[in-house]
N, C-alpha and C positions, 0 to 999 in steps of 0.2 A: 504494500500500500504506500503510495506517495505521501509525503508529509503534508501536502496541501489537502489531502483527503483523510487525514488522520482523525479529525473530529466530525467528518461528514457522515451523518447517520445513514443516508442512502448508500454510501460506499460500504459502510460496515455491514449493512443488511445484505447488500449484493454479494459480498465476499463470504457470507454465511451459506450461500447456495452449495448444495452437495454435488460433488463430481465423482464419477466412477473411476476407480483406481485399481491397479493390480500391484500387490506387494511383491517385490523382487527379492526380499530377504525375510527371515523370520523375525517377528517382533514378540518379545516376551510380554507376559501379562503386566509387568511393572511399567511398561511403556504406556499402557492404557490407551492405545490408539483408537479404539472404538468407544471408549467411555464406560465400558462395563467390566474392565479388568480381565478380558479374555485374550489369550495369545492369538496372534495372527501368523499363520504359516505362509511360506513362500508360495507364489502363484495363486493366492486367494484374491478373489474379487471383493472389493470393499467400496463403500461410499464415504467420502470424507468432506467436510466443509472446505471450500476453496482456500481459505486462509490457512488451513492446516496442510492441505495437499501440495500447494505451490512450493513452500520451502522444502518439504520432504522430497519432492520431485527434482528440485534444483540441487540438492545436496548430493555429493558423491562421497561415499565412505571409502577410505583407503583399502579396507579388507573386503567389503561387500560390493562396492560399486554403487550404482544407483539404488535408492531405497524403494521407490515406487514409480510407476508410470501412470500418468493421468490420461484418461481417454475422453473423447468428446461426449458431453452429456446428450441424452436423447432429445432434449429441447432444442438442440442445435444440429441435430442429425439430419439424415437424408429426407425423412418423411416431412419434417417441419420445413426444411429448405424448399422442398417441392411445393408445399402449401404457400410459402412466402412468395415464390416465383409466380405461382398461378394467380393468387388473389390475396395480397397482403391485408386488405381491409377486413377480410373474413376471419383472420386468425385471432384467437382469443389469447392475447399475451398474458392477461391476468392469470389464466389457468396454467400457462407454461411457467411463468416466473414473474413475480411482482416487479422485478428489476431486470427485465429481459435485455434492454439495451445496455444498461450500466454493466451488467455482468458479461454481456457479449463483448464489450470493449476490452474488459480485463482478460477474457478468454482468448481473444484475438492476439493480444500482446504476449500471451503465454504459450499457446499451442500454435503450431505452424499449420495454417490452412489458407490456401490461395483463394478459395471461393467465398468463404464465410463473410469476410469484410464487405464484398460487393453485394451480397444478398441482403445483409442487414442494412447497408446504406440505401439500397434501392427500396426496400420495404419501409424504412423510416421516412424517406422522402415522399413516397406515395401515400403513406398513412398521414403524414403531416398536412397534406392538402385537405383531407377529410376532417382532421382535427380542427384546423383553422376554420373551415366552413361551418362546422357544427358549433364552434365556440362563438361565432359571430351572429348566429341566429337563435331564436328561442327553440326549446326542446321539442323535437318531433319524436315519434315512436322509434323510427329507424335510428335517429341520432342518439337517443338514450341507450338503445341496445349496443350501438357502436362504442359509446363512452364507457360502458361497463366492461368492455374487453381491453381497455387501455392498461399499459404498465405505468409505473410511477413517473417515469420521465415524460410520457405522453400526457398523463394527468396534469403534471406541472405546466406543460405547454398549453393545455386546454384552459386551465385556470388563468394563465397569462392572457390568452386570447379573449376570454370572457371579460377580464378586467379592462383590457384595451378597448373592446367594443363598448363597454359601459362608460368609460372615460370619454370616448368619441361622441356617444349620444349626449352626454352631459355638456360637452363642448358645443355641440350643435344647438342644444336647447339653451345655451348660455347660462347653464346652471353652475358652472365653475368659473372662476376668474372674472366675476362681475366687477365692473368699475363702480365704485361708490362715490356719491357726491360728498364733498367736504365743504362745510360752511365756514369759510374763513372769516366772514364778516361778524359772526356771533362771538368770536374770540377776541376781536379787536374793538377798541373804542375809538371813535373818530371825533375828536374834539378840536 
């Protein structure tokens, strides 16, 4: 985690996403890798939070070599990629991961994958159009259903779009920044 994201709750929650891993060495129960004090043997498939898996995957033991290998999570796998390529607006990101984009960026920086950055970028840009359209208008049934499928990054953008639309309507109605009359004559005496 970068230092600028150290106190960022969204970043912390995104890094708590579990990723599939394969243990490349034996872990004793004292290591408590799974949190229940069970030993983990070599070639065992386990799921670990990203913040635990990343340093373990990057560390190389002099005697054992790499400790674990991190695999691509299913939420970024072929099936979801095909759905994103076919129709990004129909994908329910909230059910995949509350922090789909934030975690996706971390995953892209960590795992080598040539296609994933382009797929996520294309999906984000396409969904952003719909997010801004729905944020500028009052809620329709379709809009409400779409909004319920947003991840946290998209929800933040939706709220910003709503606030911007509200500020613009107030400006058009001259409800903000009204010029008020100042009565200078009442404060002065003319003798």
